[in-house]
PLY file of the C-alpha trace (Angstrom):
ply
format ascii 1.0
element vertex 184
property float x
property float y
property float z
element edge 183
property int vertex1
property int vertex2
end_header
7.24 0.22 -16.90
4.33 1.73 -14.75
3.93 4.57 -13.55
3.63 4.61 -9.06
1.73 6.45 -6.47
2.61 4.11 -3.48
1.53 5.97 0.11
2.58 5.41 3.48
1.77 4.02 6.36
0.52 5.18 9.60
4.00 5.79 10.82
4.77 8.83 7.62
6.85 8.41 5.21
9.90 6.99 7.06
12.98 5.53 5.33
11.93 2.37 4.47
8.30 2.83 2.77
11.18 5.46 0.85
13.68 2.61 0.55
10.76 0.60 -1.36
9.82 3.49 -3.72
13.62 3.29 -4.44
13.56 -0.15 -5.59
11.21 0.11 -7.45
12.73 3.31 -9.23
16.09 0.70 -9.66
13.78 -1.69 -11.81
12.94 0.53 -13.45
9.18 2.51 -12.58
7.98 5.74 -12.05
7.16 5.80 -8.69
5.70 9.03 -6.75
5.69 8.97 -2.83
2.76 11.48 -1.62
3.40 12.65 2.16
0.27 12.36 3.81
1.67 13.60 7.47
4.01 16.67 5.47
6.89 15.07 6.77
5.73 14.16 11.05
6.10 10.35 10.90
5.78 8.33 14.38
7.13 5.68 16.62
4.11 3.52 17.37
0.83 2.51 14.60
-0.77 4.12 17.08
0.98 7.43 17.28
0.71 7.42 14.00
-2.68 6.66 14.20
-3.83 9.50 16.44
-2.32 11.89 14.51
-4.10 10.38 11.43
-7.73 11.14 13.64
-6.35 14.90 14.90
-5.80 15.85 10.60
-8.84 13.45 9.79
-9.20 10.07 9.12
-10.11 8.59 6.75
-11.92 11.68 4.85
-9.13 14.02 5.19
-5.91 11.37 4.75
-8.22 10.23 1.72
-8.49 13.53 0.53
-4.81 14.42 1.03
-4.09 10.80 -1.55
-6.41 12.67 -4.08
-4.58 16.32 -4.63
-1.26 14.50 -3.58
-1.70 12.78 -7.33
-3.38 15.38 -9.46
-0.96 16.75 -11.10
0.42 12.89 -12.00
-1.28 11.36 -15.45
-4.63 8.73 -15.00
-2.69 5.86 -16.00
-1.14 5.45 -12.55
-1.05 1.73 -10.36
-2.45 2.47 -7.01
0.15 1.36 -3.39
-0.77 1.81 -0.47
1.04 0.97 2.97
-2.05 -0.15 5.42
-2.85 3.45 5.99
-2.37 4.51 2.74
-5.02 1.25 1.24
-7.42 3.98 1.82
-6.43 6.35 -0.55
-4.92 4.08 -2.60
-7.36 2.08 -3.16
-10.30 4.89 -3.50
-7.79 6.07 -5.77
-8.25 3.65 -7.64
-12.19 2.54 -8.22
-12.54 6.29 -9.58
-9.88 7.92 -11.14
-10.26 6.90 -14.36
-7.44 5.31 -15.71
-6.19 3.54 -13.25
-4.00 0.11 -14.41
-3.59 -1.56 -11.47
-3.40 -1.59 -6.62
-0.94 -3.12 -4.17
-2.61 -2.99 -1.10
-0.16 -4.18 1.88
-1.32 -5.21 5.41
-5.19 -4.21 4.19
-7.86 -4.49 1.28
-10.76 -4.00 -0.45
-11.26 -4.01 -3.95
-13.01 -4.14 -7.22
-13.66 -6.06 -9.50
-12.10 -4.68 -12.67
-8.81 -3.24 -11.45
-6.34 -5.58 -11.60
-4.99 -5.92 -7.32
-2.64 -8.33 -5.43
-2.60 -7.77 -1.54
0.03 -8.97 0.90
0.33 -9.79 4.59
1.66 -11.82 6.65
-0.45 -15.18 8.24
-0.43 -13.93 11.67
-0.17 -10.32 11.35
-2.54 -9.74 14.69
-4.37 -6.89 12.29
-3.71 -7.83 9.12
-5.47 -10.47 10.37
-7.25 -9.72 13.36
-9.26 -6.84 12.38
-9.90 -9.16 9.59
-8.41 -7.78 6.34
-7.38 -11.26 5.81
-10.58 -12.43 4.93
-11.94 -8.86 2.94
-8.63 -10.51 0.98
-9.99 -13.63 0.55
-13.15 -12.36 -0.68
-12.10 -10.23 -2.72
-9.71 -12.79 -4.63
-12.92 -14.41 -5.48
-15.09 -11.99 -6.91
-12.38 -9.83 -8.54
-11.28 -11.44 -12.59
-7.38 -10.65 -11.54
-6.34 -10.29 -7.82
-4.12 -12.52 -6.07
-3.24 -12.45 -2.15
0.06 -13.18 -0.95
1.12 -14.39 2.43
3.75 -14.78 4.11
4.95 -16.29 7.62
5.78 -14.30 10.07
3.15 -11.82 12.69
4.46 -8.69 12.25
2.44 -5.32 10.31
5.21 -3.80 8.61
7.51 -6.21 7.44
8.19 -4.51 4.64
9.72 -1.34 5.88
13.44 -1.63 5.66
14.12 1.34 8.96
11.78 -0.62 11.41
12.28 -3.48 13.69
9.64 -5.58 12.27
11.09 -5.66 8.69
11.61 -9.13 7.03
14.41 -8.84 4.58
12.94 -12.60 3.31
9.33 -11.70 3.36
10.13 -8.38 1.65
12.17 -9.78 -1.25
10.02 -12.03 -2.32
6.82 -9.71 -1.63
9.09 -6.82 -4.26
9.55 -9.63 -6.89
5.82 -9.60 -6.72
5.72 -6.64 -6.93
7.86 -5.97 -10.48
6.03 -8.77 -11.91
2.83 -7.38 -11.37
3.82 -3.97 -12.70
5.36 -5.76 -15.81
2.42 -6.23 -16.62
1.04 -2.59 -16.33
0 1
1 2
2 3
3 4
4 5
5 6
6 7
7 8
8 9
9 10
10 11
11 12
12 13
13 14
14 15
15 16
16 17
17 18
18 19
19 20
20 21
21 22
22 23
23 24
24 25
25 26
26 27
27 28
28 29
29 30
30 31
31 32
32 33
33 34
34 35
35 36
36 37
37 38
38 39
39 40
40 41
41 42
42 43
43 44
44 45
45 46
46 47
47 48
48 49
49 50
50 51
51 52
52 53
53 54
54 55
55 56
56 57
57 58
58 59
59 60
60 61
61 62
62 63
63 64
64 65
65 66
66 67
67 68
68 69
69 70
70 71
71 72
72 73
73 74
74 75
75 76
76 77
77 78
78 79
79 80
80 81
81 82
82 83
83 84
84 85
85 86
86 87
87 88
88 89
89 90
90 91
91 92
92 93
93 94
94 95
95 96
96 97
97 98
98 99
99 100
100 101
101 102
102 103
103 104
104 105
105 106
106 107
107 108
108 109
109 110
110 111
111 112
112 113
113 114
114 115
115 116
116 117
117 118
118 119
119 120
120 121
121 122
122 123
123 124
124 125
125 126
126 127
127 128
128 129
129 130
130 131
131 132
132 133
133 134
134 135
135 136
136 137
137 138
138 139
139 140
140 141
141 142
142 143
143 144
144 145
145 146
146 147
147 148
148 149
149 150
150 151
151 152
152 153
153 154
154 155
155 156
156 157
157 158
158 159
159 160
160 161
161 162
162 163
163 164
164 165
165 166
166 167
167 168
168 169
169 170
170 171
171 172
172 173
173 174
174 175
175 176
176 177
177 178
178 179
179 180
180 181
181 182
182 183
């Protein structure tokens, strides 16, 4: 079973992010959910991003992620939802022993680390801001990378505590993530 560091999105460590981590735990994986916002959660992406900027975006957000895993073993799979992709990506690229990466709603990746990128095909942030193009480039260049697109226009579709939650897309995403983790 894999050991995973799962970083939350701009709304903070919401109950939906914790519920997603719990699904991975139920499948036998060890999952750490660092709280980059020290208990604060937000109702909108804009509010969460303002907070991230107040604490120091992107440097402090990434720094908090780095500090959160300092005591953890090297052989982790790093996962992040949107904003959480920043520390997940940086750690997988620079921390020795990375076993893989799971990038939800955003992407950019080194060739040698296995990765999955997940997003909705009409998400105005993932598609509209160009992350989907970066994900396609990643898949072309990396040895072991996959892009999974789900029908819909929601950004935080796998967070069961939000109105944007899509149960069907999340079930498929979870199945794909568990398949990925089984090989790490």
